[in-house]
C-alpha positions in Angstrom: -0.1 -0.1 -0.2 1.2 3.3 -1.2 -0.9 5.6 0.9 0.7 8.8 -0.4 0.0 8.1 -3.5 -3.9 6.5 -3.0 -2.0 3.4 -4.5 -2.5 0.2 -3.2 -0.9 -3.0 -5.3 -1.0 -6.3 -5.2 0.3 -9.9 -6.6 -0.3 -13.2 -6.7 1.3 -16.8 -7.5 -1.1 -19.8 -8.4 0.0 -23.3 -8.8 -2.4 -25.9 -10.5 -1.1 -29.5 -10.7 -1.3 -31.5 -13.3 -3.9 -34.1 -13.4 -5.5 -37.2 -16.3 -9.0 -36.2 -18.1 -11.4 -38.3 -19.2 -14.9 -36.8 -20.3 -16.3 -38.0 -23.5 -13.8 -37.5 -26.7 -11.7 -35.2 -24.1 -9.1 -37.6 -22.9 -5.6 -36.8 -21.6 -3.3 -35.3 -19.3 -4.0 -31.5 -18.4 -0.2 -30.2 -17.9 0.6 -28.2 -14.6 1.1 -24.5 -14.0 1.8 -21.3 -12.5 0.5 -18.4 -12.7 1.5 -14.7 -11.6 -1.4 -12.3 -11.4 -0.8 -7.9 -10.6 -3.5 -5.8 -9.8 -3.9 -2.1 -8.9 -5.7 0.3 -7.5 -5.7 3.5 -7.4 -8.3 5.8 -5.3 -9.2 8.5 -7.7 -9.1 12.2 -7.2 -12.8 12.9 -7.6 -15.7 11.4 -5.9 -16.0 9.6 -2.8 -14.7 6.1 -2.8 -14.4 6.0 -6.9 -11.4 3.4 -7.5 -9.8 2.5 -10.0 -8.7 -1.1 -10.4 -6.9 -3.0 -13.0 -5.9 -6.5 -13.5 -3.3 -8.3 -14.9 -3.9 -12.0 -15.3 -1.5 -14.8 -16.3 1.7 -11.9 -16.5 4.1 -13.4 -17.7 2.0 -15.1 -20.8 1.9 -18.8 -19.8 0.2 -20.2 -22.1 -2.1 -23.0 -21.4 -5.3 -25.2 -21.2 -7.7 -26.0 -18.3 -8.9 -29.0 -20.1 -8.1 -31.3 -22.5 -9.9 -29.3 -25.7 -10.1 -26.3 -24.2 -8.5 -23.1 -25.8 -5.1 -22.0 -24.7 -5.6 -19.2 -22.6 -3.0 -16.1 -22.3 -2.7 -12.9 -20.4 -5.8 -11.0 -19.8 -5.9 -7.5 -18.6 -8.8 -5.7 -17.7 -9.9 -2.4 -15.7 -12.9 -1.6 -14.3 -14.4 1.9 -12.2 -15.8 1.2 -8.8 -17.2 3.2 -6.0 -17.2 2.1 -2.2 -19.9 2.9 0.1 
């Protein structure tokens, strides 16, 4: 937390182990994966409780498949404006 800048920073490291999958024609092993997620929340200087939240999931862009037959997942960036009340 950087209170003097009205900024909060965060990081999360996620690990999912490999596992076998068998669902209809989707049969095989799903590989393990480790991803790094980053976030920042900035208190906007106008409006009480208004903030900007930016997330960067899988920041290192380690592509993976959650299930056999699923599309590859890569980096995902999102931003939103919120209000605390």
